[in-house]
N, C-alpha and C positions, 0 to 999 in steps of 0.2 A: 375122120369124115367117112361116111358110108352111103351107098345108094342101094336102092332096091329095084330089081328087074324081075319080071315074071319068069319063072323057071319052067312052069308048065301052064299053058293056056289052052283049055279045051276048045277045039274047033266045032265040036258037035254040041249044040245047045242042050241036048238031052244027056250029055256025058255026066257021069257022077264023080269024075276025077276033079277035085278042086284045084284051082290055081294055087301056086306057091310062090313066095317072094323071099329070096335069100338075101342076107346081108352081104354085100360085096365090098371089096376095098375100093378106095378112091381111085378113079382114073381120070386123067386130065381130059377135058372136052376136045373134040376134034379141032385141029387148027391152033391149039394152045402152044405157047412157048413155055418150056419148063426151064427154070434157072436155079441151079444149086449155088447158093451164096455161102462161101467158105471163108470164115475168118482166118486170118494168118495165124501161124504159131506164135508162141510166147517170144517176145523180142528181148533184146539185150537189156539188162538192168541199168538203171540210171544211177550214176555216182555223182553227188554234188561236186561241182567244179570241173566235171568232165562231160560237157554237153554232147548230145548225140551228133553224129555227122548230119549235115543239112543238105537237103535237095531244094535249092531255091530258099524260100522262107520257112520250109517245113522240116521238122525233125525226121530223120530217115535211119533209125537203128536197124541193124541186122537181126536175124533170129538168134536166140540163145541156144545153148546145147539142148535144153528141153524143147524149145520150139522146133528144132530140126528133127527131133524124135517124133514130135506130134505130126510134123509134115509127112514123115514116112507112113504113119498110121492112117492119116486121112487119104494119102495117095493110094495106099493099098485098098482102102474102102471104096474108092472111086474107080480104080483101074478095072477095065473091062466093061464099064457102063457104056451105053450107046451115046457117046458125047460127040456133038457136032462142032463145038468150039470151046476154047478156054480163054478166059480173060484175066488179066492182072491189073494192078494200078501202077502208077509211076514209082511207088515206094518199094524198096527192095525186099521188105519182109513178105509182101505178097508174092513177089517173083520167086523168092527162095522157097516159100511154102508150096508153090505150084510145081516145083522141079521134080519131086518124086513121081507125080502123076505124068508129067511130060515125058520123063525118061522111060517110064513103064509102058506107056501107050504110043510112044513115038510121035507125039503131037507137037504143035507149036502154040504159042500164046500170043494174044494181042493185048495192047494196053487200052483200057477204057479211060478217056481223059476226064471223066466226071466223078468216078467212084472212089477217089482217094479220101483219106480220113479228113474230118473237119479240121480247118485251120484254127489254131489256138492263139494266134497273135503273140502277146508278150509271154505266154506260157509255153511256147514251143521249145524244142530242144531237150525236153525232159522235165522242165519246171512243173508242168501239170501234175506229174506223178507225186512230187513233193507236196504240192498244194493240196491235192486230194487225199493223200495219205495222212497228212497232219490234220486236215479238216477244221482248222481254226481261223484261217484267213476269211474275212467277211465276204470276199468274192467267191471263195470256195464254198462257203455256207450257202450263198445264193445259187451256185451251180447245183448243189445237193438239193436245195428246196425246189428249184424250178425245173431241173432236168435239162437245162440249156446252158450254153457257155456265153450267152449274150452279154453278161456283165464283165467278161474277161477283156481287158483292153486290147483292141485291135483284132479280136477274134471274129471269125465268120459268124454271121447271125444264123439262127435256126431257120429262118425263112430262106436265106441264101443257100444253106446246106440242103434243105429239103428240095429246093428247086433243081439243084444239079443232080441230086440222087435220082429224082424222077426222070430227068433227062437221060441219065446214064442207063437206066432200065429201058426206057423207051427206045433208045438207040440199039440196044442189044436185041430187043424184040423185032425192030424193023429189019435188022440184019439177018435174023434167024427165025422167020415166021414158022411156027410149028416145029421148031427145033429143040434140042436138048443142049443146054449151055452150063458150064461151070465157071463161076466168077469168083476169084480170090480177092477178098476185099477186107474191110475193117469193121471193128465192133460198132463204132458210131454209125457207119453206113447201114449195117444190117438193122440196127435199132430203128433208124429213121425209115427204112423201107418197110419194116414191120408196122411202124406207127402209121405210115401213109396207107398201108393196106387196111389197117383197122379204122381208118377214117380220120386220122390225125389227132386223136385225143388220147390222153393218158400217157403213161410211161411203159416202155418195153424193155425188158432185160431179165437176167443178164445175158450177155453173149460171150460164150467161152472161146478161148483160143482153139482153133481148128474144129469148131463146131460147124454143122451143116444146117442151113435153113433152105427149105424148098419153096420157091415162089413159082406160081403158075399164073401166066398172063394170057387172057383170052378176050378178044374184042374190047380191049381197053380196061377190062376188069382185072384186078389183082387179087389173087387168093393165096393164103399161106397154107400149104399142105402140112408142113412141119416146121418147127422152130428150135434152134439150139440143140440139135441132135449131136450127142457126144458119145454114143454107144461104142464107137471104135476106139475111144480113148481109155476105157476102163469102167470103173464103178459109176453108178448113177447118182448115189447120194453124195452130198457134199461133206457130211460129217462122217468120220470113220470110227468114232467111239462116242 
């Protein structure tokens, strides 16, 4: 996104010097709250018969070795930025992903109670990975077709999930008007926030582990300045050959 401002505006009506308008980088409007939404690093692999540890009814796997390396890279990318606050969710993979940034900048984090991953009902604890990887279960096929988990028994509905994601962002904005915030969250949360920003239609994705999405909120309007930025993680193309 770019904007154009006059670089030279003649004050003398008789001047022969023309006005010029340069292309400038995006700058958030005055009073805007800027939120960098960071997806957690890759989490522990699921092994059938070995369910993830649970936090209440929700699976809570730690980061994998790859995820810990990704966390170091995104922490290095963000360190030194003018950050006013750092948020995590109740799930440990976001806390672990935030740690390199916290350690580098000597900050503390707060838990946002609304931005944890969507609750998957009977698919919690790692079952969802099997169902989606195999892609043959009728419910999994419905998830693929609709882009929602509404058909999963006991799962949080898309409407419930979108409502709490909106509440989570609104609470951050209310706490940090005009501030710069980093929030370590989840892929489903970032997809939903991007969808809400785009008017609630269509599908948004993919959201890669330790990607950065830049949300700007001003006077109730949500703007996406960037989405799924993974430049700090290496190559930009997904196919290497």
